[in-house]
N, C-alpha and C positions, 0 to 999 in steps of 0.2 A: 192619334187624331188625324183624319184625312178628309179632304174635300176635293171636288172635281171642278175644274174650270175649263170648259171646252175640251180640248184634247190634252189638258194638263192636269196631273195629279199633284196635290200639295201635301207633303208629309212632314209632320213635325218631328224633328230629330232631337232637339234640345228646347226646353221651355224655360221661361223666366225672363228676367231683364236682359240677360244674354241668351239669345234664342237662335236656333238654326232650323231652317226649313229646306227640304228638298223639293225642287220644282221639276217634275218629270213630264217631258213632252213626248210627242209621238216618236221622235227620234232624239236621243240624248237627254241631258238634264242640266239644270243649273242649281245653284244654292243661294239662299238668302241668309246672310249672317247679320244679326241685329245686336248692336252694342247700345243698349238703352233706346233712345229715340233715333239713333243714327244707324243706317243700314248699308251693307255692302253686297253687291250682286257678284257672285263668282260664276262667270260665263253668263250668256244671255240668250241661249236657244237659237233656233234658226230664224231666218227672215220671217216677219209676221208675228213674232212671239210677244211683241211689246204689249199688245192689248190684253193678252192672257196674263202677263206678269202684273199689269196694273190691277186686274181683277183679283189676282192672288193677294196682292198687297192689301187691297181693300178688305178682302176676306179675313185678314189677320189684324185689321185695325191700323194699317199703315198707308202712307201716301207715296206716290212716285218720287216726290221731292225729298222724301226721307232717305232715299238711296243716294249717297254721296259719291260712290265710285263703283265702276264696273271693272273687275279684274279678270282678264282672260287667260285661260290656261294654254290656249293655242288658237291658230287662225281658222280652223275648219268651220264650215258654214253652220253646222249644227250646234256650235258653241259661240261663234262670234257673229253669225248672221243677223241676230237681233240687236246687236250692240248699238248700231247707229241710230235706229229708230227709238230705242228706249232712252239713249243718251239725249236725244233731241227733245223728248217730252219731259224728262226728269231733271235735266241739267247735270247729270252725273258725268264725271270724268272717266275716260276709258284708259286702262293700262294693259300693256302686253310686252312680252320680252322683246328686246331690241331686234332679234332676228326674225320674229314674226310680225312686228309692228308694221313694216312696209306693206305686207299683205293685207293687214287689217285696214290700213289707210287707202288701199286700192292702188298703190304705187307699183307693185310687183304681183305677178301671179304666184299662187302657192304651188310648190312642186307636188306632184301626185305621189301616193304611196307606192312602195314596191310590194306588190301583193304576193303572199303565199297562194298556191293554187287553190286551197280550200277557202280562202278569203274572198275570192272573186264573186261567187254567187251570193254570198252574204252581203257584200258591198252593193251589188246590183239591186238586191231587194231593198236594202236600206235607202238607196238613192231615190227609189220610186216614191218614198214617203216624204221626201223633202220638197218644199215649195219650189216652183220653177222660176219665179222672178228673182232678179238680182237683189242683194241686200242694199239698204240705204247706206251709203258710205259714211264712215265716221270722219268728221272734219279732221284733216291732218294735224292741226294745232291742238286738237282735243285728245290726242293719243300720247300718253306718257310712256316712255320706254323703261323697261325693267331690266335689271341684271341680277345674276346670282348673288345672294347674300343681302339684297336690299331688304329693309324692314319697313313695312307699310303700317299706316295708322288705323288699324282695326284689329279686333281680337286680342288686344293686349300686346300688339307687335307681331304682325304676320310676316314671317320670313319667306322670301322668294327663293325657291330651290330650282335651279335650272335642271331640267330632266329631258334632254334631247333624245331623239330616236323616233318618237311618234311624228313630230315635226322638229325642225332644227331649233325652234324657239319655244318648245313646250316647257311649261313651268308647273311646279306644285306650290302650294301655299301651306306653310306649317305654322300652327298657332300653339307654341309650347305651353303657354299659360293655361290653355284649355285642353291640351292633349288632342287637338284636331288636325287632321291632314287632308287637304284637298289635292287629289292626284291628277285631275284632268283625265286624259285618256292614256296616260303612262301605265296605269293599272286599271283593271275592270273587275266586275263580278259577273260570273257566268249567268246568263238568263235562264239556264236550265236548272242549276242546283245552287247558285249563289257562291260557287267556288271562286276564290280570289285568283286572278290570272293576269298575265301580261296583256296589255291593251293590243288591239289589232290595227291593221291598216297603217303600218309604220313605214317611214322613209328609210330607216336603218335599224334592222331588227337587233343586231348585236349591240348597238348603242342603246336601244330601248331596254334591253336586258340589263345593261350596266346601270341605267337610270332607275330601273325597278329595284335593283339591289341597293342603290343609294337611298331611295325612299324607304325601303324596308328597314334601313339602319336607324331611322328616326324614331323617337319615342312618340307614340300616338295611341290613344285609347279609342278614338273614332277616326275611321278612314272613309272619305267621301269620294266616290269615283265619278267619272264622266258618263259611265254606263253601268247599270246594275245597282242594286241596293247597297247602302253603306254598311260597313262593319261597325257596330256599336258595342264597344267593350273588347279589350285586349286586341286591338287592331294590329299593333306592331307585330305581335306573335303570328297572326294570320298572314301578314305580308311576308314575314321572314320565312315561314314554312313554305309558302308558295315560291318565293324567290329561289329557294334552294333547289327546286325542281328544274330550274333553268341553268344549273351549274355546268352543264355540258356545252352550253353555247359559248 
């Protein structure tokens, strides 16, 4: 099932009382996880995304205040830019890894990626699609800091997996009870053929490859990426097969 909200596509990944929806923006994507009446937003899109998220919630019979928490996989603007505005209208608390939290709070600038030559024109093209205005800052006291191994109160106990390399504080969220893994931009799916691949625009490629291998070692039936369609069914095998292609790094 799919519906369109402005520049956002809403795709149902899991249905039922425990539900999962992919929110696909012009650049990047977020996920809405629903435990009964309570919801969690994994990433929040770029600045200006809050109105579209509200419309998406309404379209599936939910309200902004049903979203209790926003958990961020990293600080990049296409994932965290909409967190402040949506937190302000929903009352949701924002969480980010302790190394990325100062950037989310606006206390420090985020370090730029170390580009591979082939990534530069792609990044330039993507940047043109992002809003030019600055994000609404998340109130410092509203940002909870996460660490590797923390267990969060959604999805039957979502485990925080530190996955540095894309940014220093990139994290994944692993829901063992449901066999779901949210990788952020540590892993991606190719827009050309859906192939599982290492995420691009990393601050440390070697570290990013190590994180990819760590995520590939987890048991997951569904893998949800920051860019590209999710793998639904036998996701761990797909991640492991792809991770092996980076063994030379």
